C-alpha angles and dihedrals in degrees: 000000000000092000127027109254118223119233127182117209114204116192130134091215107084097203092052097049093043092051092051091043093052092048093051093046088052087058095051104267126134106234135197119190121213130181097206150334096301095055090042091057090047091051093048090050087061094048137337112249127221092238142358125219105202132189108218097204109068126142105227102039119006120231095244093061089047090053091049092051094042095050091047090059106028143018095229112147114247130204113194124217106210137182109256094243099052109090092152090060089054091051094048092043092052090047090053090055106268112154102214144337140223123201120240132270081047128210102232095217091053091049089051090051091050092048093050091046093053092044091052088057095048115024098058089057092066093061094046093046091054092052098037092105094059118112092246091054092049092051094058117058099156090110093055121094123186114231109179108285094358143061120231112213105206094191097048092035087226138132117221139175125229091274091056095252112148121232119205114262125180119223091250092051090050089050091056094045090049090054091050091047090055093046109043118174092011124120108235120195120213088254091054091047089053091050096047094043090051091233109193096199103042095181095050094041093048092057090050098047096087092047092049092049088051091052092046090051091054088058101043111022120095085217112016091193089061104035114201102160099054104024129192112235109204110242091358113067129239135336129198113218111195116223091243089065092066117082 
């Protein structure tokens, strides 16, 4: 890591958050510890982190409401810490925009692997976004894919309009768009989308696919109520129709 990445740990149990915090610091991360939603918001007001690790089961303000509030105001990646026997929390958390989850009590090496995986999908984009206006970047457009009213930048993992303004995109939404970009004019079932997107929790992801497609359509379709870019094929799944196909 060329620059220490900042991670906020949110857990109402002091021993748990301190254990995770110490482990991440030992591996070179900058860490802020928070005991709930209030302290998380105060920490983010000081400076936006690269990632938030959030316990879902807290007494004062539950993690799901914190995710909802956080995603409404920022695009910070979130990894949920969930009780082992709470699959519905995973589903709802993913639908709200969380990027991954780890069951509690968590294995620290697994949590580290999940954190690095999510950061790989999000951190590189910042560097590319900052340099996207350079002549070299303008000369190469191989990594750009047109999705309706937007451009998907596969290298920066970003969604932009024709003026270059970036539109928030979660890691899971990018994963779906990347699959569609690699499979234009092909009907993809939910099962195939899961397979190509390397979904770790097929059940939870499957129940969130339709919601994510709906959110993506709001961002890319000229008329989201009559989708023409990502179309629903009855009994089949979804199909990406590139703009160039329409005459």
